[in-house]
mmCIF file of the N, C-alpha and C atoms, coordinates in Angstrom:
data_MODEL
# 
_entry.id   MODEL 
# 
loop_
_atom_site.group_PDB 
_atom_site.id 
_atom_site.type_symbol 
_atom_site.label_atom_id 
_atom_site.label_alt_id 
_atom_site.label_comp_id 
_atom_site.label_asym_id 
_atom_site.label_entity_id 
_atom_site.label_seq_id 
_atom_site.pdbx_PDB_ins_code 
_atom_site.Cartn_x 
_atom_site.Cartn_y 
_atom_site.Cartn_z 
_atom_site.occupancy 
_atom_site.B_iso_or_equiv 
_atom_site.pdbx_formal_charge 
_atom_site.auth_seq_id 
_atom_site.auth_comp_id 
_atom_site.auth_asym_id 
_atom_site.auth_atom_id 
_atom_site.pdbx_PDB_model_num 
ATOM 1   N N  . MET A 1 1  ? -3.228  -5.402  1.655   1.00 0.00 ? 1  MET A N  1 
ATOM 2   C CA . MET A 1 1  ? -3.937  -5.129  2.886   1.00 0.00 ? 1  MET A CA 1 
ATOM 3   C C  . MET A 1 1  ? -4.804  -3.901  2.660   1.00 0.00 ? 1  MET A C  1 
ATOM 4   N N  . ASP A 1 2  ? -6.074  -4.026  2.832   1.00 0.00 ? 2  ASP A N  1 
ATOM 5   C CA . ASP A 1 2  ? -7.012  -2.928  2.636   1.00 0.00 ? 2  ASP A CA 1 
ATOM 6   C C  . ASP A 1 2  ? -7.332  -2.332  4.004   1.00 0.00 ? 2  ASP A C  1 
ATOM 7   N N  . ALA A 1 3  ? -6.486  -1.424  4.444   1.00 0.00 ? 3  ALA A N  1 
ATOM 8   C CA . ALA A 1 3  ? -6.678  -0.815  5.762   1.00 0.00 ? 3  ALA A CA 1 
ATOM 9   C C  . ALA A 1 3  ? -7.097  0.647   5.657   1.00 0.00 ? 3  ALA A C  1 
ATOM 10  N N  . ASN A 1 4  ? -7.193  1.157   4.420   1.00 0.00 ? 4  ASN A N  1 
ATOM 11  C CA . ASN A 1 4  ? -7.503  2.571   4.226   1.00 0.00 ? 4  ASN A CA 1 
ATOM 12  C C  . ASN A 1 4  ? -6.650  3.443   5.142   1.00 0.00 ? 4  ASN A C  1 
ATOM 13  N N  . SER A 1 5  ? -5.362  3.165   5.126   1.00 0.00 ? 5  SER A N  1 
ATOM 14  C CA . SER A 1 5  ? -4.444  3.882   5.997   1.00 0.00 ? 5  SER A CA 1 
ATOM 15  C C  . SER A 1 5  ? -3.341  4.526   5.171   1.00 0.00 ? 5  SER A C  1 
ATOM 16  N N  . LYS A 1 6  ? -2.772  5.579   5.709   1.00 0.00 ? 6  LYS A N  1 
ATOM 17  C CA . LYS A 1 6  ? -1.731  6.313   5.000   1.00 0.00 ? 6  LYS A CA 1 
ATOM 18  C C  . LYS A 1 6  ? -0.445  6.268   5.816   1.00 0.00 ? 6  LYS A C  1 
ATOM 19  N N  . HIS A 1 7  ? 0.641   5.944   5.125   1.00 0.00 ? 7  HIS A N  1 
ATOM 20  C CA . HIS A 1 7  ? 1.952   5.941   5.773   1.00 0.00 ? 7  HIS A CA 1 
ATOM 21  C C  . HIS A 1 7  ? 3.024   6.083   4.708   1.00 0.00 ? 7  HIS A C  1 
ATOM 22  N N  . LYS A 1 8  ? 4.094   6.732   5.060   1.00 0.00 ? 8  LYS A N  1 
ATOM 23  C CA . LYS A 1 8  ? 5.183   6.928   4.108   1.00 0.00 ? 8  LYS A CA 1 
ATOM 24  C C  . LYS A 1 8  ? 5.842   5.617   3.692   1.00 0.00 ? 8  LYS A C  1 
ATOM 25  N N  . LEU A 1 9  ? 5.661   4.547   4.487   1.00 0.00 ? 9  LEU A N  1 
ATOM 26  C CA . LEU A 1 9  ? 6.216   3.242   4.107   1.00 0.00 ? 9  LEU A CA 1 
ATOM 27  C C  . LEU A 1 9  ? 5.659   2.756   2.771   1.00 0.00 ? 9  LEU A C  1 
ATOM 28  N N  . TRP A 1 10 ? 4.394   3.076   2.486   1.00 0.00 ? 10 TRP A N  1 
ATOM 29  C CA . TRP A 1 10 ? 3.825   2.686   1.194   1.00 0.00 ? 10 TRP A CA 1 
ATOM 30  C C  . TRP A 1 10 ? 3.610   3.906   0.314   1.00 0.00 ? 10 TRP A C  1 
ATOM 31  N N  . HIS A 1 11 ? 4.464   4.900   0.518   1.00 0.00 ? 11 HIS A N  1 
ATOM 32  C CA . HIS A 1 11 ? 4.629   6.077   -0.340  1.00 0.00 ? 11 HIS A CA 1 
ATOM 33  C C  . HIS A 1 11 ? 3.486   7.077   -0.291  1.00 0.00 ? 11 HIS A C  1 
ATOM 34  N N  . SER A 1 12 ? 2.693   7.045   0.754   1.00 0.00 ? 12 SER A N  1 
ATOM 35  C CA . SER A 1 12 ? 1.690   8.092   0.931   1.00 0.00 ? 12 SER A CA 1 
ATOM 36  C C  . SER A 1 12 ? 2.417   9.371   1.335   1.00 0.00 ? 12 SER A C  1 
ATOM 37  N N  . PRO A 1 13 ? 1.984   10.518  0.822   1.00 0.00 ? 13 PRO A N  1 
ATOM 38  C CA . PRO A 1 13 ? 2.617   11.767  1.240   1.00 0.00 ? 13 PRO A CA 1 
ATOM 39  C C  . PRO A 1 13 ? 2.376   12.089  2.721   1.00 0.00 ? 13 PRO A C  1 
ATOM 40  N N  . LYS A 1 14 ? 1.349   11.488  3.304   1.00 0.00 ? 14 LYS A N  1 
ATOM 41  C CA . LYS A 1 14 ? 0.993   11.734  4.708   1.00 0.00 ? 14 LYS A CA 1 
ATOM 42  C C  . LYS A 1 14 ? 0.996   10.422  5.479   1.00 0.00 ? 14 LYS A C  1 
ATOM 43  N N  . THR A 1 15 ? 1.121   10.522  6.790   1.00 0.00 ? 15 THR A N  1 
ATOM 44  C CA . THR A 1 15 ? 0.947   9.385   7.682   1.00 0.00 ? 15 THR A CA 1 
ATOM 45  C C  . THR A 1 15 ? -0.209  9.715   8.606   1.00 0.00 ? 15 THR A C  1 
ATOM 46  N N  . ASP A 1 16 ? -1.153  8.776   8.763   1.00 0.00 ? 16 ASP A N  1 
ATOM 47  C CA . ASP A 1 16 ? -2.263  8.994   9.695   1.00 0.00 ? 16 ASP A CA 1 
ATOM 48  C C  . ASP A 1 16 ? -2.200  7.957   10.817  1.00 0.00 ? 16 ASP A C  1 
ATOM 49  N N  . THR A 1 17 ? -3.135  8.049   11.751  1.00 0.00 ? 17 THR A N  1 
ATOM 50  C CA . THR A 1 17 ? -3.144  7.150   12.908  1.00 0.00 ? 17 THR A CA 1 
ATOM 51  C C  . THR A 1 17 ? -3.247  5.697   12.479  1.00 0.00 ? 17 THR A C  1 
ATOM 52  N N  . ARG A 1 18 ? -4.159  5.398   11.549  1.00 0.00 ? 18 ARG A N  1 
ATOM 53  C CA . ARG A 1 18 ? -4.280  4.012   11.074  1.00 0.00 ? 18 ARG A CA 1 
ATOM 54  C C  . ARG A 1 18 ? -2.997  3.544   10.412  1.00 0.00 ? 18 ARG A C  1 
ATOM 55  N N  . GLY A 1 19 ? -2.343  4.430   9.691   1.00 0.00 ? 19 GLY A N  1 
ATOM 56  C CA . GLY A 1 19 ? -1.080  4.082   9.064   1.00 0.00 ? 19 GLY A CA 1 
ATOM 57  C C  . GLY A 1 19 ? -0.017  3.709   10.083  1.00 0.00 ? 19 GLY A C  1 
ATOM 58  N N  . ARG A 1 20 ? 0.048   4.461   11.173  1.00 0.00 ? 20 ARG A N  1 
ATOM 59  C CA . ARG A 1 20 ? 1.008   4.135   12.237  1.00 0.00 ? 20 ARG A CA 1 
ATOM 60  C C  . ARG A 1 20 ? 0.684   2.782   12.865  1.00 0.00 ? 20 ARG A C  1 
ATOM 61  N N  . ILE A 1 21 ? -0.591  2.504   13.063  1.00 0.00 ? 21 ILE A N  1 
ATOM 62  C CA . ILE A 1 21 ? -1.000  1.216   13.648  1.00 0.00 ? 21 ILE A CA 1 
ATOM 63  C C  . ILE A 1 21 ? -0.602  0.070   12.716  1.00 0.00 ? 21 ILE A C  1 
ATOM 64  N N  . VAL A 1 22 ? -0.885  0.214   11.419  1.00 0.00 ? 22 VAL A N  1 
ATOM 65  C CA . VAL A 1 22 ? -0.539  -0.830  10.454  1.00 0.00 ? 22 VAL A CA 1 
ATOM 66  C C  . VAL A 1 22 ? 0.973   -0.996  10.378  1.00 0.00 ? 22 VAL A C  1 
ATOM 67  N N  . ALA A 1 23 ? 1.713   0.099   10.322  1.00 0.00 ? 23 ALA A N  1 
ATOM 68  C CA . ALA A 1 23 ? 3.177   0.027   10.249  1.00 0.00 ? 23 ALA A CA 1 
ATOM 69  C C  . ALA A 1 23 ? 3.745   -0.667  11.484  1.00 0.00 ? 23 ALA A C  1 
ATOM 70  N N  . ASP A 1 24 ? 3.217   -0.358  12.665  1.00 0.00 ? 24 ASP A N  1 
ATOM 71  C CA . ASP A 1 24 ? 3.666   -1.022  13.898  1.00 0.00 ? 24 ASP A CA 1 
ATOM 72  C C  . ASP A 1 24 ? 3.368   -2.519  13.850  1.00 0.00 ? 24 ASP A C  1 
ATOM 73  N N  . PHE A 1 25 ? 2.184   -2.883  13.352  1.00 0.00 ? 25 PHE A N  1 
ATOM 74  C CA . PHE A 1 25 ? 1.815   -4.293  13.232  1.00 0.00 ? 25 PHE A CA 1 
ATOM 75  C C  . PHE A 1 25 ? 2.780   -5.016  12.290  1.00 0.00 ? 25 PHE A C  1 
ATOM 76  N N  . LEU A 1 26 ? 3.019   -4.429  11.129  1.00 0.00 ? 26 LEU A N  1 
ATOM 77  C CA . LEU A 1 26 ? 3.919   -5.054  10.157  1.00 0.00 ? 26 LEU A CA 1 
ATOM 78  C C  . LEU A 1 26 ? 5.309   -5.241  10.755  1.00 0.00 ? 26 LEU A C  1 
ATOM 79  N N  . SER A 1 27 ? 5.805   -4.213  11.406  1.00 0.00 ? 27 SER A N  1 
ATOM 80  C CA . SER A 1 27 ? 7.133   -4.273  12.006  1.00 0.00 ? 27 SER A CA 1 
ATOM 81  C C  . SER A 1 27 ? 7.213   -5.344  13.089  1.00 0.00 ? 27 SER A C  1 
ATOM 82  N N  . SER A 1 28 ? 6.192   -5.418  13.930  1.00 0.00 ? 28 SER A N  1 
ATOM 83  C CA . SER A 1 28 ? 6.222   -6.373  15.034  1.00 0.00 ? 28 SER A CA 1 
ATOM 84  C C  . SER A 1 28 ? 6.068   -7.822  14.565  1.00 0.00 ? 28 SER A C  1 
ATOM 85  N N  . HIS A 1 29 ? 5.621   -8.015  13.314  1.00 0.00 ? 29 HIS A N  1 
ATOM 86  C CA . HIS A 1 29 ? 5.463   -9.361  12.763  1.00 0.00 ? 29 HIS A CA 1 
ATOM 87  C C  . HIS A 1 29 ? 6.497   -9.672  11.683  1.00 0.00 ? 29 HIS A C  1 
ATOM 88  N N  . GLY A 1 30 ? 7.514   -8.844  11.573  1.00 0.00 ? 30 GLY A N  1 
ATOM 89  C CA . GLY A 1 30 ? 8.591   -9.100  10.622  1.00 0.00 ? 30 GLY A CA 1 
ATOM 90  C C  . GLY A 1 30 ? 8.175   -9.003  9.168   1.00 0.00 ? 30 GLY A C  1 
ATOM 91  N N  . LEU A 1 31 ? 7.199   -8.149  8.874   1.00 0.00 ? 31 LEU A N  1 
ATOM 92  C CA . LEU A 1 31 ? 6.714   -8.002  7.503   1.00 0.00 ? 31 LEU A CA 1 
ATOM 93  C C  . LEU A 1 31 ? 7.227   -6.703  6.894   1.00 0.00 ? 31 LEU A C  1 
ATOM 94  N N  . LEU A 1 32 ? 7.425   -6.732  5.596   1.00 0.00 ? 32 LEU A N  1 
ATOM 95  C CA . LEU A 1 32 ? 7.885   -5.566  4.852   1.00 0.00 ? 32 LEU A CA 1 
ATOM 96  C C  . LEU A 1 32 ? 6.795   -5.115  3.899   1.00 0.00 ? 32 LEU A C  1 
ATOM 97  N N  . THR A 1 33 ? 6.733   -3.819  3.627   1.00 0.00 ? 33 THR A N  1 
ATOM 98  C CA . THR A 1 33 ? 5.860   -3.353  2.553   1.00 0.00 ? 33 THR A CA 1 
ATOM 99  C C  . THR A 1 33 ? 6.664   -3.420  1.270   1.00 0.00 ? 33 THR A C  1 
ATOM 100 N N  . ILE A 1 34 ? 6.008   -3.859  0.208   1.00 0.00 ? 34 ILE A N  1 
ATOM 101 C CA . ILE A 1 34 ? 6.714   -4.004  -1.065  1.00 0.00 ? 34 ILE A CA 1 
ATOM 102 C C  . ILE A 1 34 ? 6.184   -3.040  -2.119  1.00 0.00 ? 34 ILE A C  1 
ATOM 103 N N  . ASN A 1 35 ? 5.361   -2.099  -1.696  1.00 0.00 ? 35 ASN A N  1 
ATOM 104 C CA . ASN A 1 35 ? 4.860   -1.097  -2.629  1.00 0.00 ? 35 ASN A CA 1 
ATOM 105 C C  . ASN A 1 35 ? 6.019   -0.331  -3.246  1.00 0.00 ? 35 ASN A C  1 
ATOM 106 N N  . GLU A 1 36 ? 5.945   -0.121  -4.539  1.00 0.00 ? 36 GLU A N  1 
ATOM 107 C CA . GLU A 1 36 ? 6.870   0.766   -5.230  1.00 0.00 ? 36 GLU A CA 1 
ATOM 108 C C  . GLU A 1 36 ? 6.204   2.132   -5.309  1.00 0.00 ? 36 GLU A C  1 
ATOM 109 N N  . LYS A 1 37 ? 6.973   3.142   -5.556  1.00 0.00 ? 37 LYS A N  1 
ATOM 110 C CA . LYS A 1 37 ? 6.397   4.484   -5.698  1.00 0.00 ? 37 LYS A CA 1 
ATOM 111 C C  . LYS A 1 37 ? 5.802   4.573   -7.105  1.00 0.00 ? 37 LYS A C  1 
ATOM 112 N N  . ASP A 1 38 ? 4.668   3.911   -7.267  1.00 0.00 ? 38 ASP A N  1 
ATOM 113 C CA . ASP A 1 38 ? 4.078   3.690   -8.581  1.00 0.00 ? 38 ASP A CA 1 
ATOM 114 C C  . ASP A 1 38 ? 2.840   4.552   -8.828  1.00 0.00 ? 38 ASP A C  1 
ATOM 115 N N  . GLY A 1 39 ? 2.363   5.210   -7.839  1.00 0.00 ? 39 GLY A N  1 
ATOM 116 C CA . GLY A 1 39 ? 1.156   5.999   -8.009  1.00 0.00 ? 39 GLY A CA 1 
ATOM 117 C C  . GLY A 1 39 ? 0.122   5.628   -6.971  1.00 0.00 ? 39 GLY A C  1 
ATOM 118 N N  . PRO A 1 40 ? -0.956  6.366   -6.926  1.00 0.00 ? 40 PRO A N  1 
ATOM 119 C CA . PRO A 1 40 ? -1.980  6.142   -5.904  1.00 0.00 ? 40 PRO A CA 1 
ATOM 120 C C  . PRO A 1 40 ? -2.698  4.809   -6.073  1.00 0.00 ? 40 PRO A C  1 
ATOM 121 N N  . THR A 1 41 ? -3.152  4.254   -4.957  1.00 0.00 ? 41 THR A N  1 
ATOM 122 C CA . THR A 1 41 ? -3.906  2.999   -4.989  1.00 0.00 ? 41 THR A CA 1 
ATOM 123 C C  . THR A 1 41 ? -5.405  3.240   -4.860  1.00 0.00 ? 41 THR A C  1 
ATOM 124 N N  . TYR A 1 42 ? -5.794  4.487   -4.757  1.00 0.00 ? 42 TYR A N  1 
ATOM 125 C CA . TYR A 1 42 ? -7.206  4.860   -4.707  1.00 0.00 ? 42 TYR A CA 1 
ATOM 126 C C  . TYR A 1 42 ? -7.371  6.138   -5.504  1.00 0.00 ? 42 TYR A C  1 
ATOM 127 N N  . SER A 1 43 ? -8.424  6.191   -6.297  1.00 0.00 ? 43 SER A N  1 
ATOM 128 C CA . SER A 1 43 ? -8.749  7.396   -7.038  1.00 0.00 ? 43 SER A CA 1 
ATOM 129 C C  . SER A 1 43 ? -10.263 7.532   -7.046  1.00 0.00 ? 43 SER A C  1 
ATOM 130 N N  . GLY A 1 44 ? -10.766 8.579   -6.440  1.00 0.00 ? 44 GLY A N  1 
ATOM 131 C CA . GLY A 1 44 ? -12.212 8.755   -6.342  1.00 0.00 ? 44 GLY A CA 1 
ATOM 132 C C  . GLY A 1 44 ? -12.588 10.217  -6.241  1.00 0.00 ? 44 GLY A C  1 
ATOM 133 N N  . PRO A 1 45 ? -13.829 10.492  -5.839  1.00 0.00 ? 45 PRO A N  1 
ATOM 134 C CA . PRO A 1 45 ? -14.318 11.863  -5.798  1.00 0.00 ? 45 PRO A CA 1 
ATOM 135 C C  . PRO A 1 45 ? -13.551 12.759  -4.821  1.00 0.00 ? 45 PRO A C  1 
ATOM 136 N N  . THR A 1 46 ? -12.911 12.165  -3.836  1.00 0.00 ? 46 THR A N  1 
ATOM 137 C CA . THR A 1 46 ? -12.159 12.975  -2.867  1.00 0.00 ? 46 THR A CA 1 
ATOM 138 C C  . THR A 1 46 ? -10.698 13.142  -3.275  1.00 0.00 ? 46 THR A C  1 
ATOM 139 N N  . GLY A 1 47 ? -10.324 12.583  -4.415  1.00 0.00 ? 47 GLY A N  1 
ATOM 140 C CA . GLY A 1 47 ? -8.958  12.716  -4.894  1.00 0.00 ? 47 GLY A CA 1 
ATOM 141 C C  . GLY A 1 47 ? -8.242  11.384  -4.933  1.00 0.00 ? 47 GLY A C  1 
ATOM 142 N N  . GLU A 1 48 ? -6.924  11.447  -4.946  1.00 0.00 ? 48 GLU A N  1 
ATOM 143 C CA . GLU A 1 48 ? -6.107  10.244  -5.000  1.00 0.00 ? 48 GLU A CA 1 
ATOM 144 C C  . GLU A 1 48 ? -5.397  10.032  -3.670  1.00 0.00 ? 48 GLU A C  1 
ATOM 145 N N  . SER A 1 49 ? -5.208  8.763   -3.317  1.00 0.00 ? 49 SER A N  1 
ATOM 146 C CA . SER A 1 49 ? -4.536  8.430   -2.063  1.00 0.00 ? 49 SER A CA 1 
ATOM 147 C C  . SER A 1 49 ? -3.712  7.166   -2.230  1.00 0.00 ? 49 SER A C  1 
ATOM 148 N N  . TRP A 1 50 ? -2.719  7.044   -1.386  1.00 0.00 ? 50 TRP A N  1 
ATOM 149 C CA . TRP A 1 50 ? -1.898  5.847   -1.282  1.00 0.00 ? 50 TRP A CA 1 
ATOM 150 C C  . TRP A 1 50 ? -2.323  5.169   0.018   1.00 0.00 ? 50 TRP A C  1 
ATOM 151 N N  . ILE A 1 51 ? -3.411  4.388   -0.034  1.00 0.00 ? 51 ILE A N  1 
ATOM 152 C CA . ILE A 1 51 ? -4.005  3.878   1.205   1.00 0.00 ? 51 ILE A CA 1 
ATOM 153 C C  . ILE A 1 51 ? -3.897  2.370   1.367   1.00 0.00 ? 51 ILE A C  1 
ATOM 154 N N  . TYR A 1 52 ? -3.264  1.688   0.425   1.00 0.00 ? 52 TYR A N  1 
ATOM 155 C CA . TYR A 1 52 ? -3.144  0.239   0.522   1.00 0.00 ? 52 TYR A CA 1 
ATOM 156 C C  . TYR A 1 52 ? -1.687  -0.170  0.567   1.00 0.00 ? 52 TYR A C  1 
ATOM 157 N N  . ALA A 1 53 ? -1.399  -1.100  1.438   1.00 0.00 ? 53 ALA A N  1 
ATOM 158 C CA . ALA A 1 53 ? -0.048  -1.633  1.547   1.00 0.00 ? 53 ALA A CA 1 
ATOM 159 C C  . ALA A 1 53 ? -0.063  -3.098  1.130   1.00 0.00 ? 53 ALA A C  1 
ATOM 160 N N  . THR A 1 54 ? 0.961   -3.479  0.386   1.00 0.00 ? 54 THR A N  1 
ATOM 161 C CA . THR A 1 54 ? 1.182   -4.884  0.092   1.00 0.00 ? 54 THR A CA 1 
ATOM 162 C C  . THR A 1 54 ? 2.343   -5.316  0.970   1.00 0.00 ? 54 THR A C  1 
ATOM 163 N N  . ALA A 1 55 ? 2.102   -6.303  1.821   1.00 0.00 ? 55 ALA A N  1 
ATOM 164 C CA . ALA A 1 55 ? 3.112   -6.731  2.785   1.00 0.00 ? 55 ALA A CA 1 
ATOM 165 C C  . ALA A 1 55 ? 3.508   -8.176  2.527   1.00 0.00 ? 55 ALA A C  1 
ATOM 166 N N  . ALA A 1 56 ? 4.759   -8.477  2.856   1.00 0.00 ? 56 ALA A N  1 
ATOM 167 C CA . ALA A 1 56 ? 5.269   -9.835  2.684   1.00 0.00 ? 56 ALA A CA 1 
ATOM 168 C C  . ALA A 1 56 ? 6.394   -10.075 3.680   1.00 0.00 ? 56 ALA A C  1 
ATOM 169 N N  . SER A 1 57 ? 6.657   -11.346 3.923   1.00 0.00 ? 57 SER A N  1 
ATOM 170 C CA . SER A 1 57 ? 7.816   -11.697 4.745   1.00 0.00 ? 57 SER A CA 1 
ATOM 171 C C  . SER A 1 57 ? 9.079   -11.372 3.951   1.00 0.00 ? 57 SER A C  1 
ATOM 172 N N  . ILE A 1 58 ? 10.210  -11.317 4.634   1.00 0.00 ? 58 ILE A N  1 
ATOM 173 C CA . ILE A 1 58 ? 11.469  -11.016 3.962   1.00 0.00 ? 58 ILE A CA 1 
ATOM 174 C C  . ILE A 1 58 ? 11.749  -12.029 2.851   1.00 0.00 ? 58 ILE A C  1 
ATOM 175 N N  . GLY A 1 59 ? 11.523  -13.314 3.137   1.00 0.00 ? 59 GLY A N  1 
ATOM 176 C CA . GLY A 1 59 ? 11.762  -14.354 2.137   1.00 0.00 ? 59 GLY A CA 1 
ATOM 177 C C  . GLY A 1 59 ? 10.914  -14.186 0.897   1.00 0.00 ? 59 GLY A C  1 
ATOM 178 N N  . VAL A 1 60 ? 9.642   -13.883 1.075   1.00 0.00 ? 60 VAL A N  1 
ATOM 179 C CA . VAL A 1 60 ? 8.745   -13.694 -0.068  1.00 0.00 ? 60 VAL A CA 1 
ATOM 180 C C  . VAL A 1 60 ? 9.068   -12.377 -0.770  1.00 0.00 ? 60 VAL A C  1 
ATOM 181 N N  . ALA A 1 61 ? 9.324   -11.324 -0.011  1.00 0.00 ? 61 ALA A N  1 
ATOM 182 C CA . ALA A 1 61 ? 9.620   -10.019 -0.604  1.00 0.00 ? 61 ALA A CA 1 
ATOM 183 C C  . ALA A 1 61 ? 10.820  -10.097 -1.535  1.00 0.00 ? 61 ALA A C  1 
ATOM 184 N N  . ASN A 1 62 ? 11.804  -10.920 -1.191  1.00 0.00 ? 62 ASN A N  1 
ATOM 185 C CA . ASN A 1 62 ? 13.002  -11.052 -2.024  1.00 0.00 ? 62 ASN A CA 1 
ATOM 186 C C  . ASN A 1 62 ? 12.732  -11.756 -3.343  1.00 0.00 ? 62 ASN A C  1 
ATOM 187 N N  . THR A 1 63 ? 11.582  -12.425 -3.479  1.00 0.00 ? 63 THR A N  1 
ATOM 188 C CA . THR A 1 63 ? 11.272  -13.127 -4.727  1.00 0.00 ? 63 THR A CA 1 
ATOM 189 C C  . THR A 1 63 ? 10.376  -12.316 -5.659  1.00 0.00 ? 63 THR A C  1 
ATOM 190 N N  . ILE A 1 64 ? 9.859   -11.208 -5.172  1.00 0.00 ? 64 ILE A N  1 
ATOM 191 C CA . ILE A 1 64 ? 8.955   -10.393 -5.982  1.00 0.00 ? 64 ILE A CA 1 
ATOM 192 C C  . ILE A 1 64 ? 9.785   -9.449  -6.842  1.00 0.00 ? 64 ILE A C  1 
ATOM 193 N N  . LEU A 1 65 ? 9.647   -9.601  -8.144  1.00 0.00 ? 65 LEU A N  1 
ATOM 194 C CA . LEU A 1 65 ? 10.461  -8.831  -9.071  1.00 0.00 ? 65 LEU A CA 1 
ATOM 195 C C  . LEU A 1 65 ? 9.815   -7.515  -9.476  1.00 0.00 ? 65 LEU A C  1 
ATOM 196 N N  . ASN A 1 66 ? 8.486   -7.483  -9.484  1.00 0.00 ? 66 ASN A N  1 
ATOM 197 C CA . ASN A 1 66 ? 7.822   -6.286  -9.987  1.00 0.00 ? 66 ASN A CA 1 
ATOM 198 C C  . ASN A 1 66 ? 6.510   -6.083  -9.251  1.00 0.00 ? 66 ASN A C  1 
ATOM 199 N N  . TRP A 1 67 ? 6.339   -4.940  -8.664  1.00 0.00 ? 67 TRP A N  1 
ATOM 200 C CA . TRP A 1 67 ? 5.098   -4.554  -8.002  1.00 0.00 ? 67 TRP A CA 1 
ATOM 201 C C  . TRP A 1 67 ? 4.623   -3.296  -8.693  1.00 0.00 ? 67 TRP A C  1 
ATOM 202 N N  . SER A 1 68 ? 3.354   -3.243  -9.041  1.00 0.00 ? 68 SER A N  1 
ATOM 203 C CA . SER A 1 68 ? 2.840   -2.032  -9.677  1.00 0.00 ? 68 SER A CA 1 
ATOM 204 C C  . SER A 1 68 ? 1.346   -1.904  -9.426  1.00 0.00 ? 68 SER A C  1 
ATOM 205 N N  . VAL A 1 69 ? 0.863   -0.696  -9.597  1.00 0.00 ? 69 VAL A N  1 
ATOM 206 C CA . VAL A 1 69 ? -0.570  -0.418  -9.513  1.00 0.00 ? 69 VAL A CA 1 
ATOM 207 C C  . VAL A 1 69 ? -1.132  -0.572  -10.908 1.00 0.00 ? 69 VAL A C  1 
ATOM 208 N N  . SER A 1 70 ? -2.167  -1.373  -11.028 1.00 0.00 ? 70 SER A N  1 
ATOM 209 C CA . SER A 1 70 ? -2.772  -1.629  -12.328 1.00 0.00 ? 70 SER A CA 1 
ATOM 210 C C  . SER A 1 70 ? -3.546  -0.406  -12.809 1.00 0.00 ? 70 SER A C  1 
ATOM 211 N N  . GLU A 1 71 ? -3.482  -0.166  -14.076 1.00 0.00 ? 71 GLU A N  1 
ATOM 212 C CA . GLU A 1 71 ? -4.275  0.896   -14.692 1.00 0.00 ? 71 GLU A CA 1 
ATOM 213 C C  . GLU A 1 71 ? -5.593  0.346   -15.234 1.00 0.00 ? 71 GLU A C  1 
ATOM 214 N N  . GLU A 1 72 ? -5.819  -0.958  -15.037 1.00 0.00 ? 72 GLU A N  1 
ATOM 215 C CA . GLU A 1 72 ? -7.032  -1.606  -15.519 1.00 0.00 ? 72 GLU A CA 1 
ATOM 216 C C  . GLU A 1 72 ? -8.259  -0.991  -14.841 1.00 0.00 ? 72 GLU A C  1 
ATOM 217 N N  . THR A 1 73 ? -9.271  -0.693  -15.642 1.00 0.00 ? 73 THR A N  1 
ATOM 218 C CA . THR A 1 73 ? -10.508 -0.136  -15.127 1.00 0.00 ? 73 THR A CA 1 
ATOM 219 C C  . THR A 1 73 ? -11.317 -1.229  -14.439 1.00 0.00 ? 73 THR A C  1 
ATOM 220 N N  . THR A 1 74 ? -11.803 -0.948  -13.254 1.00 0.00 ? 74 THR A N  1 
ATOM 221 C CA . THR A 1 74 ? -12.646 -1.889  -12.524 1.00 0.00 ? 74 THR A CA 1 
ATOM 222 C C  . THR A 1 74 ? -13.967 -1.206  -12.188 1.00 0.00 ? 74 THR A C  1 
ATOM 223 N N  . LEU A 1 75 ? -14.846 -1.919  -11.543 1.00 0.00 ? 75 LEU A N  1 
ATOM 224 C CA . LEU A 1 75 ? -16.120 -1.326  -11.128 1.00 0.00 ? 75 LEU A CA 1 
ATOM 225 C C  . LEU A 1 75 ? -15.984 -0.605  -9.794  1.00 0.00 ? 75 LEU A C  1 
ATOM 226 N N  . SER A 1 76 ? -14.765 -0.448  -9.342  1.00 0.00 ? 76 SER A N  1 
ATOM 227 C CA . SER A 1 76 ? -14.467 0.185   -8.068  1.00 0.00 ? 76 SER A CA 1 
ATOM 228 C C  . SER A 1 76 ? -13.587 1.400   -8.298  1.00 0.00 ? 76 SER A C  1 
ATOM 229 N N  . ASP A 1 77 ? -13.539 2.266   -7.305  1.00 0.00 ? 77 ASP A N  1 
ATOM 230 C CA . ASP A 1 77 ? -12.607 3.390   -7.375  1.00 0.00 ? 77 ASP A CA 1 
ATOM 231 C C  . ASP A 1 77 ? -11.246 3.012   -6.812  1.00 0.00 ? 77 ASP A C  1 
ATOM 232 N N  . HIS A 1 78 ? -11.094 1.743   -6.415  1.00 0.00 ? 78 HIS A N  1 
ATOM 233 C CA . HIS A 1 78 ? -9.839  1.241   -5.885  1.00 0.00 ? 78 HIS A CA 1 
ATOM 234 C C  . HIS A 1 78 ? -9.038  0.623   -7.024  1.00 0.00 ? 78 HIS A C  1 
ATOM 235 N N  . LYS A 1 79 ? -7.749  0.836   -7.004  1.00 0.00 ? 79 LYS A N  1 
ATOM 236 C CA . LYS A 1 79 ? -6.894  0.285   -8.033  1.00 0.00 ? 79 LYS A CA 1 
ATOM 237 C C  . LYS A 1 79 ? -6.278  -1.028  -7.542  1.00 0.00 ? 79 LYS A C  1 
ATOM 238 N N  . LEU A 1 80 ? -6.041  -1.921  -8.459  1.00 0.00 ? 80 LEU A N  1 
ATOM 239 C CA . LEU A 1 80 ? -5.471  -3.222  -8.129  1.00 0.00 ? 80 LEU A CA 1 
ATOM 240 C C  . LEU A 1 80 ? -3.966  -3.106  -7.992  1.00 0.00 ? 80 LEU A C  1 
ATOM 241 N N  . ASN A 1 81 ? -3.420  -3.872  -7.065  1.00 0.00 ? 81 ASN A N  1 
ATOM 242 C CA . ASN A 1 81 ? -1.969  -3.946  -6.978  1.00 0.00 ? 81 ASN A CA 1 
ATOM 243 C C  . ASN A 1 81 ? -1.561  -5.370  -6.802  1.00 0.00 ? 81 ASN A C  1 
# 
């Protein structure tokens, strides 16, 4: 989910308003964040941030064995997860 939001649920050191909105949405729809504390999902001129959440239903989340942020270089300042 590309919401450019920060919340401790996806390991951001800070929580912002958008992060609270996204977290409330996920909770109200029975979704879990599956981010591991793997590192920032954005790296750019303003620094690094944990601004992307990967969400899944409980059933799907239980089948995911490994979640990580890719170190692969892209044409974007956003990292793949």
